[in-house]
TORZA-906528 format. One record per residue (C-alpha): chain; x negated, z negated, y. Coordinates in steps of 0.001 Angstrom, whole numbers. Layout:
site kette A	east X	up Z	north Y
...
This chain:
site kette A	east -38	up -21	north 14
site kette A	east -1947	up 1318	north 2934
site kette A	east -151	up -716	north 5616
site kette A	east -994	up -3946	north 3884
site kette A	east -4580	up -2959	north 3524
site kette A	east -4660	up -2152	north 7191
site kette A	east -3185	up -5618	north 7936
site kette A	east -5784	up -7275	north 5893
site kette A	east -8487	up -5326	north 7640
site kette A	east -7121	up -6345	north 10944
site kette A	east -7171	up -9981	north 10021
site kette A	east -10780	up -9751	north 8890
site kette A	east -11829	up -8133	north 12122
site kette A	east -10178	up -10766	north 14149
site kette A	east -11399	up -13796	north 12085
site kette A	east -12904	up -16435	north 14383
site kette A	east -16644	up -16694	north 13618
site kette A	east -18909	up -19352	north 15342
site kette A	east -20326	up -16552	north 17489
site kette A	east -16853	up -15516	north 18629
site kette A	east -15917	up -19148	north 19325
site kette A	east -19028	up -19588	north 21439
site kette A	east -18091	up -16557	north 23504
site kette A	east -14482	up -17723	north 23769
site kette A	east -15704	up -20997	north 25257
site kette A	east -17696	up -19021	north 27981
site kette A	east -14815	up -16834	north 28687
site kette A	east -12374	up -19694	north 28886
site kette A	east -14620	up -21494	north 31396
site kette A	east -14491	up -18403	north 33699
site kette A	east -10747	up -18197	north 33340
site kette A	east -10468	up -21900	north 34331
site kette A	east -12275	up -20970	north 37624
site kette A	east -9286	up -18758	north 38397
site kette A	east -10476	up -15442	north 37306
site kette A	east -8242	up -12815	north 35865
site kette A	east -7920	up -13123	north 32041
site kette A	east -8093	up -9471	north 31092
site kette A	east -10969	up -8784	north 33594
site kette A	east -12975	up -11647	north 32132
site kette A	east -12342	up -10377	north 28630
site kette A	east -13413	up -6930	north 29498
site kette A	east -16725	up -8214	north 31040
site kette A	east -17484	up -10129	north 27816
site kette A	east -17319	up -7601	north 24865
site kette A	east -18113	up -8559	north 21309
site kette A	east -21547	up -7595	north 19956
site kette A	east -20068	up -5342	north 17330
site kette A	east -17626	up -3684	north 19795
site kette A	east -14252	up -4668	north 20987
site kette A	east -12966	up -7787	north 22714
site kette A	east -11908	up -11251	north 21971
site kette A	east -8066	up -11522	north 21368
site kette A	east -5964	up -14268	north 22908
site kette A	east -5795	up -16111	north 19676
site kette A	east -9504	up -16843	north 20019
site kette A	east -8974	up -18127	north 23562
site kette A	east -6252	up -20456	north 22360
site kette A	east -8396	up -21649	north 19480
site kette A	east -11242	up -22439	north 21957
site kette A	east -8743	up -24224	north 24392
site kette A	east -7551	up -26442	north 21495
site kette A	east -11094	up -27289	north 20406
site kette A	east -12276	up -28086	north 23934
site kette A	east -9152	up -30409	north 24391
site kette A	east -9671	up -32110	north 21132
site kette A	east -13350	up -32728	north 21894
site kette A	east -12527	up -34119	north 25332
site kette A	east -14550	up -31414	north 27190
site kette A	east -11432	up -30341	north 29169
site kette A	east -8061	up -32183	north 29938
site kette A	east -4947	up -30611	north 28621
site kette A	east -3776	up -27780	north 31143
site kette A	east -361	up -26350	north 30463
site kette A	east -771	up -23710	north 33304
site kette A	east -4125	up -22548	north 31577
site kette A	east -2455	up -22328	north 28194
site kette A	east 316	up -20253	north 29658
site kette A	east -2121	up -17781	north 31122
site kette A	east -3973	up -17170	north 27816
site kette A	east -1042	up -17431	north 25449
site kette A	east -201	up -14090	north 23613
site kette A	east 3358	up -12875	north 24126
site kette A	east 4834	up -15764	north 26076
site kette A	east 8233	up -14072	north 26047
site kette A	east 8596	up -15199	north 22311
site kette A	east 9370	up -18674	north 23475
site kette A	east 10688	up -18247	north 26977
site kette A	east 14232	up -18564	north 25675
site kette A	east 13639	up -22254	north 24758
site kette A	east 13086	up -21909	north 21054
site kette A	east 10489	up -20392	north 18701
site kette A	east 11980	up -17903	north 16294
site kette A	east 10617	up -17665	north 12822
site kette A	east 11741	up -14570	north 10824
site kette A	east 11709	up -14516	north 6883
site kette A	east 12963	up -11927	north 4432
site kette A	east 14748	up -12345	north 1135
site kette A	east 13526	up -10553	north -1866
site kette A	east 14782	up -7021	north -2833
site kette A	east 18276	up -7334	north -4311
site kette A	east 21291	up -4964	north -4779
site kette A	east 23651	up -4710	north -1754
site kette A	east 27413	up -4008	north -2235
site kette A	east 27215	up -1481	north 643
site kette A	east 26829	up 2322	north 187
site kette A	east 26201	up 3180	north 3812
site kette A	east 24773	up 6711	north 4294
site kette A	east 22596	up 5708	north 7122
site kette A	east 20908	up 2818	north 5357
site kette A	east 17356	up 3397	north 4071
site kette A	east 16522	up 2487	north 368
site kette A	east 13044	up 1378	north -604
site kette A	east 12682	up -412	north -3974
site kette A	east 10018	up -2701	north -2416
site kette A	east 12379	up -4143	north 178
site kette A	east 15815	up -5656	north 592
site kette A	east 18389	up -3013	north 1454
site kette A	east 18061	up -1399	north 4918
site kette A	east 14543	up -2515	north 5465
site kette A	east 11243	up -592	north 5496
site kette A	east 7950	up -2077	north 4292
site kette A	east 5956	up -1235	north 7482
site kette A	east 8348	up -2931	north 9878
site kette A	east 6429	up -5913	north 11318
site kette A	east 8579	up -8719	north 9879
site kette A	east 9124	up -6904	north 6597
site kette A	east 5284	up -6276	north 6177
site kette A	east 4683	up -10048	north 6563
site kette A	east 7299	up -10801	north 3841
site kette A	east 5820	up -8243	north 1515
site kette A	east 2399	up -9600	north 2018
site kette A	east 3724	up -13046	north 923
site kette A	east 5720	up -11616	north -1965
site kette A	east 8905	up -12692	north -230
site kette A	east 8100	up -16394	north -893
site kette A	east 10098	up -18490	north 1720
site kette A	east 7669	up -21258	north 1876
site kette A	east 4508	up -19241	north 2644
site kette A	east 6356	up -16943	north 4936
site kette A	east 7514	up -19836	north 7183
site kette A	east 4313	up -21863	north 6922
site kette A	east 2118	up -18961	north 7756
site kette A	east 4260	up -17862	north 10663
site kette A	east 4316	up -21239	north 12135
site kette A	east 541	up -21458	north 11872
site kette A	east 187	up -17990	north 13479
site kette A	east 2414	up -18988	north 16296
site kette A	east 440	up -22216	north 16856
site kette A	east -2775	up -20230	north 16886
site kette A	east -1329	up -18061	north 19712
site kette A	east -608	up -21199	north 21748
site kette A	east 3129	up -21325	north 21173
site kette A	east 4932	up -24738	north 20638
site kette A	east 6512	up -24798	north 17234
site kette A	east 8548	up -28149	north 17209
site kette A	east 11853	up -26247	north 17811
site kette A	east 12335	up -23518	north 15212
site kette A	east 15195	up -21011	north 15007
site kette A	east 14915	up -19737	north 11421
site kette A	east 16259	up -16175	north 11146
site kette A	east 16767	up -15181	north 7537
site kette A	east 17010	up -11361	north 7097
site kette A	east 17404	up -9113	north 4025
site kette A	east 20516	up -7102	north 3800
site kette A	east 23691	up -8900	north 2759
site kette A	east 22805	up -12695	north 2414
site kette A	east 26228	up -13384	north 798
site kette A	east 25479	up -10930	north -2172
site kette A	east 22537	up -13069	north -3382
site kette A	east 23149	up -15612	north -6135
site kette A	east 23984	up -19008	north -4574
site kette A	east 21313	up -20864	north -6551
site kette A	east 18678	up -18449	north -4947
site kette A	east 20236	up -18938	north -1473
site kette A	east 19937	up -22795	north -1837
site kette A	east 16470	up -22633	north -3153
site kette A	east 15404	up -20063	north -482
site kette A	east 16788	up -22383	north 2391
site kette A	east 15328	up -25521	north 801
site kette A	east 11798	up -24000	north 600
site kette A	east 12166	up -22907	north 4303
site kette A	east 12861	up -26475	north 5183
site kette A	east 9969	up -27601	north 2996
site kette A	east 7685	up -25443	north 5044
site kette A	east 8985	up -26812	north 8281
site kette A	east 8531	up -30346	north 6873
site kette A	east 5052	up -29552	north 5658
site kette A	east 5999	up -30742	north 2175
site kette A	east 4981	up -28285	north -702
site kette A	east 6498	up -29832	north -3861
site kette A	east 5142	up -28252	north -6998
site kette A	east 8416	up -28314	north -8914
site kette A	east 10168	up -26258	north -6281
site kette A	east 7697	up -23381	north -6042
site kette A	east 9442	up -21147	north -8592
site kette A	east 12799	up -19423	north -8169
site kette A	east 15752	up -21232	north -9938
site kette A	east 16109	up -18728	north -12697
site kette A	east 12346	up -19102	north -13486
site kette A	east 12559	up -22892	north -14042
site kette A	east 13381	up -24856	north -17106
site kette A	east 15426	up -27971	north -16846
site kette A	east 15530	up -27640	north -13095
site kette A	east 17478	up -30248	north -11283
site kette A	east 19679	up -29372	north -8428
site kette A	east 17630	up -28355	north -5364
site kette A	east 17456	up -31332	north -3065
site kette A	east 18549	up -29455	north 18
site kette A	east 20116	up -32381	north 1762
site kette A	east 17031	up -34406	north 1386
site kette A	east 14973	up -31672	north 2906
site kette A	east 17497	up -31434	north 5717
site kette A	east 17315	up -35202	north 6372
site kette A	east 13612	up -35133	north 6526
site kette A	east 13810	up -32292	north 8935
site kette A	east 15773	up -34322	north 11464
site kette A	east 12516	up -36014	north 12577
site kette A	east 9894	up -33613	north 11392
site kette A	east 7224	up -31924	north 13510
site kette A	east 8973	up -28602	north 13132
site kette A	east 12665	up -29152	north 13599
site kette A	east 15225	up -26512	north 12765
site kette A	east 17413	up -25982	north 15858
site kette A	east 19186	up -22909	north 14435
site kette A	east 19673	up -21281	north 11142
site kette A	east 20788	up -17636	north 11069
site kette A	east 21843	up -15225	north 8253
site kette A	east 23106	up -11724	north 8200
site kette A	east 26118	up -10513	north 6109
site kette A	east 28954	up -8138	north 5951
site kette A	east 32418	up -8779	north 7543
site kette A	east 34149	up -8348	north 4251
site kette A	east 32139	up -11257	north 2779
site kette A	east 33546	up -13851	north 5170
site kette A	east 36184	up -16248	north 3970
site kette A	east 36963	up -19962	north 4018
site kette A	east 34897	up -20659	north 865
site kette A	east 31906	up -18656	north 2306
site kette A	east 32060	up -20517	north 5564
site kette A	east 32048	up -23971	north 3767
site kette A	east 29054	up -22796	north 1756
site kette A	east 27157	up -21582	north 4936
site kette A	east 27702	up -24992	north 6549
site kette A	east 26363	up -26741	north 3396
site kette A	east 23127	up -24598	north 3794
site kette A	east 22962	up -25599	north 7448
site kette A	east 23708	up -22131	north 8910
site kette A	east 24721	up -22151	north 12552
site kette A	east 24690	up -18513	north 13472
site kette A	east 25994	up -15405	north 11592
site kette A	east 25016	up -11795	north 12167
site kette A	east 27666	up -9289	north 11079
site kette A	east 27137	up -5603	north 10703
site kette A	east 30119	up -4353	north 12528
site kette A	east 28460	up -861	north 13230
site kette A	east 31627	up 714	north 14688
site kette A	east 35155	up -66	north 15708
site kette A	east 36545	up 3277	north 14655
site kette A	east 37987	up 3229	north 11071
site kette A	east 37368	up 6956	north 10716
site kette A	east 33663	up 6552	north 11656
site kette A	east 33316	up 3608	north 9305
site kette A	east 35010	up 5610	north 6469
site kette A	east 32872	up 8886	north 6714
site kette A	east 29677	up 6654	north 6955
site kette A	east 30724	up 4872	north 3707
site kette A	east 30542	up 1516	north 5339
site kette A	east 32976	up -38	north 2792
site kette A	east 35137	up -2043	north 5183
site kette A	east 37452	up -1429	north 8029
site kette A	east 37793	up -2715	north 11707
site kette A	east 40386	up -5246	north 10700
site kette A	east 37911	up -6988	north 8290
site kette A	east 35506	up -7384	north 11217
site kette A	east 38269	up -8753	north 13479
site kette A	east 39378	up -11297	north 10797
site kette A	east 35711	up -12329	north 10071
site kette A	east 34836	up -12869	north 13679
site kette A	east 37985	up -14917	north 14341
site kette A	east 37288	up -17196	north 11314
site kette A	east 33685	up -17704	north 12225
site kette A	east 34810	up -18663	north 15695
site kette A	east 37405	up -21003	north 14375
site kette A	east 34584	up -22631	north 12333
site kette A	east 32394	up -22930	north 15427
site kette A	east 29670	up -20530	north 14382
site kette A	east 27748	up -18536	north 16889
site kette A	east 28511	up -14831	north 16394
site kette A	east 26186	up -11840	north 16481
site kette A	east 27533	up -8321	north 16029
site kette A	east 25376	up -5272	north 15174
site kette A	east 26575	up -2039	north 16785
site kette A	east 25253	up 1417	north 15955
site kette A	east 25689	up 4398	north 18249
site kette A	east 25008	up 7944	north 16872
site kette A	east 26598	up 7419	north 13552
site kette A	east 27877	up 10539	north 11641
site kette A	east 31000	up 11711	north 13562
site kette A	east 30267	up 9880	north 16727
site kette A	east 29307	up 11457	north 20246
site kette A	east 27928	up 9817	north 23362
site kette A	east 31382	up 9818	north 24877
site kette A	east 33030	up 8302	north 21721
site kette A	east 30218	up 5745	north 21564
site kette A	east 30972	up 4638	north 25188
site kette A	east 34617	up 4142	north 24268
site kette A	east 33705	up 2385	north 21012
site kette A	east 31370	up -63	north 22893
site kette A	east 34211	up -1088	north 25189
site kette A	east 36173	up -2297	north 22164
site kette A	east 33555	up -5099	north 21693
site kette A	east 35028	up -6989	north 24514
site kette A	east 38647	up -6786	north 23371
site kette A	east 39206	up -9773	north 21045
site kette A	east 35793	up -9517	north 19242
site kette A	east 33743	up -10803	north 22227
site kette A	east 30478	up -11700	north 20276
site kette A	east 28058	up -14174	north 21743
site kette A	east 25162	up -11875	north 21085
site kette A	east 24826	up -8332	north 20063
site kette A	east 22123	up -6152	north 18521
site kette A	east 22248	up -2461	north 19455
site kette A	east 20808	up -461	north 16573
site kette A	east 20827	up 3361	north 17422
site kette A	east 21213	up 5257	north 14093
site kette A	east 17770	up 6546	north 13159
site kette A	east 17422	up 9533	north 10716
site kette A	east 15250	up 8418	north 7785
site kette A	east 14111	up 10505	north 4838
site kette A	east 15188	up 7830	north 2273
site kette A	east 18764	up 7441	north 3510
site kette A	east 21716	up 9577	north 2345
site kette A	east 22351	up 10787	north 5861
site kette A	east 19165	up 12873	north 5552
site kette A	east 21099	up 15211	north 3257
site kette A	east 23814	up 15622	north 5874
site kette A	east 21053	up 16626	north 8374
site kette A	east 19595	up 19155	north 6021
site kette A	east 23030	up 20716	north 5775
site kette A	east 23403	up 20798	north 9493
site kette A	east 26158	up 18217	north 9522
site kette A	east 24348	up 15564	north 11630
site kette A	east 22330	up 15695	north 14723
site kette A	east 20458	up 12646	north 16072
site kette A	east 20609	up 11981	north 19728
site kette A	east 17439	up 12787	north 21740
site kette A	east 15584	up 9848	north 23586
site kette A	east 17139	up 11165	north 26823
site kette A	east 20686	up 11158	north 25344
site kette A	east 20187	up 7650	north 23968
site kette A	east 18762	up 6253	north 27295
site kette A	east 21562	up 7821	north 29251
site kette A	east 24144	up 6186	north 26899
site kette A	east 22584	up 2733	north 27097
site kette A	east 22027	up 2853	north 30792
site kette A	east 25772	up 3555	north 31196
site kette A	east 27035	up 775	north 28771
site kette A	east 24564	up -1992	north 29570
site kette A	east 26103	up -2984	north 32907
site kette A	east 29400	up -3465	north 31252
site kette A	east 28256	up -6331	north 28934
site kette A	east 29943	up -9593	north 29964
site kette A	east 27917	up -12652	north 31235
site kette A	east 28674	up -14649	north 28163
site kette A	east 26915	up -12280	north 25781
site kette A	east 23184	up -11903	north 25065
site kette A	east 21556	up -8517	north 24075
site kette A	east 18973	up -9369	north 21607
site kette A	east 17954	up -5827	north 20800
site kette A	east 18473	up -2220	north 21957
site kette A	east 16467	up -540	north 19186
site kette A	east 15211	up -1496	north 15656
site kette A	east 11448	up -1965	north 15304
site kette A	east 11128	up 1005	north 12894
site kette A	east 7635	up 2662	north 13143
site kette A	east 8063	up 6197	north 14545
site kette A	east 6434	up 7810	north 11531
site kette A	east 9520	up 7092	north 9475
site kette A	east 11890	up 8901	north 11807
site kette A	east 12609	up 12502	north 10766
site kette A	east 14198	up 13653	north 13944
site kette A	east 15414	up 11975	north 17112
site kette A	east 14238	up 9026	north 19145
site kette A	east 11015	up 7418	north 18052
site kette A	east 10389	up 5079	north 21077
site kette A	east 10618	up 1386	north 20366
site kette A	east 10244	up 544	north 24024
site kette A	east 13692	up 1567	north 25000
site kette A	east 14596	up -1752	north 26720
site kette A	east 11860	up -1108	north 29253
site kette A	east 12931	up 2539	north 29636
site kette A	east 16533	up 1437	north 30192
site kette A	east 15594	up -1229	north 32744
site kette A	east 13449	up 1258	north 34729
site kette A	east 16256	up 3882	north 34850
site kette A	east 18911	up 1127	north 35833
site kette A	east 16651	up 33	north 38683
site kette A	east 16436	up 3646	north 39921
site kette A	east 20200	up 3869	north 39891
site kette A	east 20739	up 564	north 41529
site kette A	east 22680	up -804	north 38511
site kette A	east 22244	up -4125	north 36937
site kette A	east 22869	up -5834	north 33547
site kette A	east 24382	up -9298	north 33788
site kette A	east 23904	up -10309	north 30028
site kette A	east 22350	up -13624	north 29249
site kette A	east 18888	up -12279	north 28293
site kette A	east 18678	up -10368	north 31699
site kette A	east 19669	up -13593	north 33623
site kette A	east 18009	up -16493	north 31780
site kette A	east 15328	up -18193	north 33949
site kette A	east 12644	up -18002	north 31299
site kette A	east 9553	up -19550	north 32816
site kette A	east 10709	up -19914	north 36417
site kette A	east 10860	up -23181	north 38204
site kette A	east 14325	up -24602	north 38573
site kette A	east 15420	up -26409	north 41664
site kette A	east 18323	up -28769	north 40694
site kette A	east 19729	up -28649	north 44227
site kette A	east 20231	up -24801	north 43837
site kette A	east 22177	up -24994	north 40605
site kette A	east 25935	up -24317	north 40691
site kette A	east 28397	up -24899	north 37786
site kette A	east 30434	up -21966	north 36644
site kette A	east 33213	up -21762	north 33935
site kette A	east 34040	up -18267	north 32571
site kette A	east 37150	up -18261	north 30580
site kette A	east 38180	up -15471	north 28185
site kette A	east 40276	up -15142	north 25107
site kette A	east 38983	up -14170	north 21744
site kette A	east 40151	up -14614	north 18034
site kette A	east 43298	up -16566	north 19031
site kette A	east 41105	up -19203	north 20920
site kette A	east 40356	up -19860	north 24613
site kette A	east 36649	up -19546	north 25194
site kette A	east 34712	up -21380	north 27956
site kette A	east 31246	up -20220	north 28819
site kette A	east 30155	up -23088	north 31131
site kette A	east 26883	up -22378	north 32874
site kette A	east 24502	up -23779	north 35391
site kette A	east 23316	up -20885	north 37598
site kette A	east 20569	up -20647	north 40221
site kette A	east 21030	up -19355	north 43698
site kette A	east 19783	up -15879	north 42649
site kette A	east 22100	up -15805	north 39596
site kette A	east 19561	up -16927	north 37205
site kette A	east 20892	up -18682	north 34070
site kette A	east 19359	up -22225	north 33598
site kette A	east 21702	up -23380	north 30754
site kette A	east 25093	up -23000	north 29217
site kette A	east 27520	up -24394	north 26685
site kette A	east 30061	up -22487	north 24679
site kette A	east 33319	up -24405	north 24280
site kette A	east 36039	up -23021	north 22055
site kette A	east 39648	up -24336	north 22308
site kette A	east 41536	up -23219	north 19144
site kette A	east 45239	up -22484	north 19269
site kette A	east 47919	up -22768	north 16669
site kette A	east 47413	up -19178	north 15764
site kette A	east 43644	up -19683	north 15035
site kette A	east 42603	up -19010	north 11407
site kette A	east 42576	up -21952	north 9084
site kette A	east 39085	up -22926	north 8046
site kette A	east 39842	up -25695	north 5469
site kette A	east 37276	up -27839	north 7139
site kette A	east 38621	up -31332	north 7944
site kette A	east 36024	up -32104	north 10503
site kette A	east 37507	up -29424	north 12724
site kette A	east 41223	up -30535	north 12509
site kette A	east 42533	up -31052	north 16092
site kette A	east 39033	up -30544	north 17479
site kette A	east 37692	up -28663	north 20497
site kette A	east 34595	up -26860	north 19320
site kette A	east 31098	up -26880	north 20875
site kette A	east 29588	up -23679	north 19412
site kette A	east 26284	up -23723	north 21390
site kette A	east 24304	up -25655	north 23893
site kette A	east 21305	up -23839	north 25280
site kette A	east 18990	up -24737	north 28153
site kette A	east 16291	up -22234	north 29079
site kette A	east 12690	up -22187	north 30049
site kette A	east 9437	up -22012	north 28172
site kette A	east 9757	up -23812	north 24952
site kette A	east 8012	up -27195	north 25326
site kette A	east 6935	up -29678	north 22828
site kette A	east 9318	up -32649	north 22392
site kette A	east 8304	up -35184	north 25022
site kette A	east 6274	up -32673	north 27068
site kette A	east 6838	up -32500	north 30776
site kette A	east 6638	up -29497	north 33021
site kette A	east 7666	up -29606	north 36702
site kette A	east 10926	up -27831	north 37181
site kette A	east 11406	up -26878	north 33548
site kette A	east 15110	up -26469	north 32923
site kette A	east 14836	up -27950	north 29440
site kette A	east 13695	up -31420	north 30967
site kette A	east 16227	up -32041	north 33769
site kette A	east 19183	up -33298	north 31781
site kette A	east 21288	up -30040	north 32010
site kette A	east 22346	up -30294	north 28202
site kette A	east 23887	up -33723	north 28831
site kette A	east 25686	up -32608	north 31966
site kette A	east 27069	up -29505	north 30186
site kette A	east 28387	up -31712	north 27225
site kette A	east 30088	up -33962	north 29839
site kette A	east 31715	up -30953	north 31423
site kette A	east 32867	up -29553	north 28123
site kette A	east 34387	up -32995	north 27201
site kette A	east 36231	up -33053	north 30424
site kette A	east 37731	up -29615	north 29912
site kette A	east 38658	up -30453	north 26279
site kette A	east 40471	up -33671	north 27521
site kette A	east 42375	up -31714	north 30233
site kette A	east 43616	up -29339	north 27437
site kette A	east 45003	up -32060	north 25362
site kette A	east 42211	up -32309	north 22642
site kette A	east 41201	up -35801	north 21415
site kette A	east 38183	up -34888	north 19521
site kette A	east 35088	up -32684	north 19906
site kette A	east 33265	up -31098	north 17033
site kette A	east 29814	up -29566	north 17360
site kette A	east 28101	up -27163	north 14902
site kette A	east 24716	up -28840	north 14987
site kette A	east 21640	up -27482	north 13389
site kette A	east 19726	up -30048	north 11238
site kette A	east 16983	up -30533	north 13698
site kette A	east 19425	up -31210	north 16746
site kette A	east 21574	up -33842	north 15047
site kette A	east 19625	up -36595	north 16656
site kette A	east 20334	up -35232	north 20028
site kette A	east 24060	up -35220	north 19590
site kette A	east 24120	up -38650	north 17786
site kette A	east 22382	up -40119	north 20802
site kette A	east 25256	up -38733	north 22972
site kette A	east 28084	up -40422	north 21074
site kette A	east 28684	up -38037	north 18153
site kette A	east 29137	up -39260	north 14681
site kette A	east 28345	up -37562	north 11240
site kette A	east 31224	up -35703	north 9626
site kette A	east 31065	up -33794	north 6391
site kette A	east 29732	up -30502	north 7875
site kette A	east 29856	up -31196	north 11718
site kette A	east 29146	up -33974	north 14180
site kette A	east 32246	up -35213	north 15699
site kette A	east 33228	up -37370	north 18694
site kette A	east 36506	up -38969	north 19709
site kette A	east 37369	up -38299	north 23347
site kette A	east 40863	up -39764	north 23750
């Protein structure tokens, strides 16, 4: 596998030798004097060619702090950290993939590679890491945490993103084992008896998931969100209960289109009503909802895609979206349609024009996580091969004087937050038979410092079968923005450390009371349970609850 060999060569080249560390110390001292990072790196090349990477600078910084030769300096670390955007949303995301496994879907646009779970390619960055670790959940998580630490990112608040086709189609004993091993890695406990998959063990006791979750409540790498991806037709009350048993807080659903004809000719295997019901049920169970939407499917046009995108905000109203433009790949059935002249991919220009038109229509309560999949261009037969579409779109929107108001475009990231400039807003909308409140603290220039999602179910809301939620107003998410900081760390003006979360909870409780609710329920991740317990919530069966009458 050439791409894995290239990855190993890259690691070898970038290994930190004593000579490189000595050079990194010298470079770091120059940077501490206020000199530009990239300029200093270019003036100090390696003996065998090339330059130090930022991981080497972070390693040198950590060693100098540990030895006492320099004092901890947050601003210095921010300057040398690689890809600070990874943690500017307040949490550190760790992505893992499940093993190759049959998928119930027969979608014609989906690539098939026997080495990977359905829809993934082995040279995608996250997939490559999974393949390197033979899809072992423990080593995937542990190595990724270590890599992020090496790059200077805090790793005490981990959002675990589990990818790999349709999660719900995997055997439940495998799911439980997989999640348990991810928690083991976050807990830094590698128990020998749990290393093998369930079916490979003899006389294996039940996986001690709850024990691992309990440990994680106070571990060094706490899980603040657990995300899986599945199909709308897999969601039902029994599945929802199982997801809460695992600790899942966010569900990604492949909606793809809101046109039954488009879904049918692309052999998606479910209709729009299945998506509608799944989203409503997930909302009633307090999950955060991410929908995948795909322009340029077989039978679609840029105009029909614009009309289809508008349907997202009529009853579905996801909290987050991933826009995955359909890409023509040789190992997908759609390739045969293209060979017969029955399918034509959009050009990059067509795609940019479409996305520039629809992005300003996204509501303020939604976050756009992606506008393109990170598929290397060498896999694309025809059509767009650029993975930097987000930047292209932002540049074009700026030229036209248009603006996106989604969460990602407004979050304050690393900016200083002045408390006196913050105003409280409550955006109310209806979705899935519930009244949704997106309550936010916004800066004077419309930056988003933090928000809470409060859902008020109605009598028509779907029945979940979860007793914790009976008669409860639902807190589906609390998020305060700014560079992810270690627990207890201080940073002047950081939104995460000025009590905004507590104030948002108080506002949600007030609104719930005004609407006649006597109880609040929050879908807490394992690692955030302590936060809510300290604020008057108590443990239920699957949720944390608080009486507010």
